[in-house]
N, C-alpha and C positions, 0 to 999 in steps of 0.2 A: 706094248708094256711090258717091261721086266718081271722078271718073278720076285726080285727083290722088292718091287715095290707095292706089290699083289700081298706079299708077307706082313708089310708095313701095316697095310690097313687092316689085314684082318686082326693084329694085335690089337688095335688103335678101337677097332669095333667091340672088341673081346673086353678090353680094359672099360668101354664105356657100359657093356652089359654086366660085367662085376661091381662097377659101381653102384649103377642103379639096383640091383639085387641087394647091396649092403644097406642102400637107404631103404628100400621096401621092409627087409627084416629088422632093421632098426625102427620103422614104422608099427611093425607088427610086433615089437618088443616093447615100444612103449605102451600100445594099445593093450598088451598083456597085463602088463604092471599098474596101470590105471584100472583096468577092470578088476586085478586081483587085490587094491586098494580098495574100490568101490565095496567088493564083497565082503572084505574084512572091517570096514566103517559099518557098511548093513549089520552084518553080525554082532557088532559091538553095540549098535544102536536098540536090535532086538533084544541084546540080552539086557539092555537096562531097562527097555521098556518091560521085558517080563517080570524085573524085579519092581518096577514101580506099578506094574498091574497088580501083581502080587499083593502088594502092600495096600492099594486101594481096595482091593476085593476081600482083603480081611477087614480092612477099616468097615468098608461099608456092610460087611456081615454083621460085624461088633454092633453098628448103628440100628442097621435093622433089628438086630436081638432087643436092643435098649425100646425101640419104637413101635415093636409088634404089638403089645398090649394095648397101643393108643392108636394103631392103624390099620384099614381092613382094605382090602382089592375094591370092595363095593364103596368105601369112600371116594377114590381116586376116582371110580367112575363116575362119582355122583357130582366132585368137584371137576371133572371133565367136561360133562352134559351142563353144568351149570355155567362155565366158562364158555361153550359153544352158543347157549340160551342167551348170553349176554354179551356176545361180540360186538354188536352195535353200542349196546351200553357202553363197553370198554373204549369204543372207539371214539365215542364222543366224550367222555372222559379225556383220552389224550389230546383230542382236538382243544377240549378246553383248556388241558395245559399248557400246550403249545399259544393257545392265545394270550394266556396270562403271562407266558415267558415272551411273547415278543412285544406285550404291553409293557411288562417291566423293564426290558432293554429300549423298549421308547422315553417310558419316563424317567429314565436314570438320569439323563442328563436335566432335567425339568425338576425332579427333585433335588439334584446338586445345585442348581441356580438359586430353587427357593430357600433351601438352606445355607446357601449364601448369603442371599439377601436379608433373611432372617438375622443373620450372625452380622451383619453391617448395622441392621435398624436397633439391634438391642446394643450394639457396640455406641452408637449416637446416643440410643434413651439412657446411658449407662453413666457417657462425659456430659448429659445436661442434668442428669442429678436425679432422675427418674426412681430410681431404686431405692437411692440413699433418703427422697421422701416417701415411697413407700413403707420402708422401715421404719422411718418417724410416725408415719399413720398408725401402723401397727401398733410401736410403743404407746400413741394416743388410746388406740382403743382397749391395749390390754390396762393400761391406767385406769379408764372409765369402768371396763369389767370388773376389778378388783378394788375400786372404789366405792363401788353402788350394788346392791344386792337386788335381786329378784323382784322384791317387793317396790323399789324404787324404780326399777323401769317399767313393772304392771303399772304402775303410779303413774310414769311419764306417759307411756300410751294411752290411759285414760284420758290426761289432759291435752295430748297432742293437738286437739281439734282448739281447744283454747287457744294455744299457744300458735299456733300457724295463724288463728283469726289476728291476736296480738299482734304478730310479726308483719300481718298483712296491713292491717291500719297502721303501723309506725313507719310500714314503705309509701304511703302516700305523700304525695308531694308537697302537701302542707303541711304533714307533720314531718317530713325531713327538713322542710325550710323553717319551721318553728326550730327543731332540734340544732340546728346549723346556728341560728341565730344566739338562741340560748351559751350554746358552746363558743360560739366567736365572742360574745359578750364576757361570757367569764372569762376567756383568754385574756381579752382586752382591760377586765377590770382592774382599775386602779384608784379607787375611788380612797380618798384619804379623809377620814371622818375627826373632826375634831373633838376632843373630851370633853370641852365643856359645850355641851347642846343644851339650849334650853327647850322647855316644852313650846314656848311660841316659835321657834326655829322648825320644829317638829310640823306645829300645824300649818306654817307658810309650806314647806315641803310637801304636808299630805294635800293643800289646796292648789298645787302643781296639776296642770292636764295629765302629766306623765304619771303622779303618783294616784290620782284617780283612776286611770286607764289602769294601770297595775291592779290596785285594789280591787277595782272592779271584776278584769280577770280571776283574780286568785276567788273571789266570792261564786262568779259562774262556776270555776273550774269544780271547787268543792260543793256547791250545788248539783251539780251534774255527776260528780262520782257519787254522792248520799243516794241522789234519786237511782242512780244504774246500779247500785249496790240493795238497796230496799226492793227494786223491781226485777233483781235477778231472781230464776226459780229454784227453790230449795232444795235442797239435796233428797236423796231418794228416803232414806231414812226420816228426816224431818218431816217431808210431806206425807209417808205414813202416819207420823205422830199428829200433823196437823189436821189428816183426814179423820183418826182418829177422835180428835179433841173437838171436831167442828160436829162428829156426829152427838 
């Protein structure tokens, strides 16, 4: 091998070593720059923390001076003791709170569905006129209240038994049939009476079976009404007077 070839190989090897040294120096320079930047950032952070810490310390001192008359170390110790003694109670309360939160989360969709169903029902009732009818009923009640006195209401309360009994009797089938016949007869009544009616014509009409049954009904009706009126018990005041008179 010639001397020129050896010198050329040594030159190539030297250049590779120099390039490797240059890359290492560049890497070290970059690392030094990173460390310098990190130290600078750390220094800035510590300076900022120092300022904030100083402000926090001053604020804490000021607030402690304000609460010093109302706070004692024994109070803090007592509070710590109570917390430690009631750890189970606190855990149970937290567990109940978590259960309530889960219940609220589960019941939320049900409540939404119930509210929507209620809204739909109210809308249907409004379209059917329930609310208008209710307002009219309130108007009727208001008219009754403003038209009658307390004494009238008291008298109505005292007479409610007799009123209910009368209504009950009126709702009997035979009574309803009689009233229906009377109303039907009155609606269909179209009797033309001649102005010149003689007494003989009246006697002939009274002699008819229908007229005799009608008069008999009226006589019996008046008789029963009079008997019921005189057979009814007297009022409280009249009763006392009759008792006094009998004595």
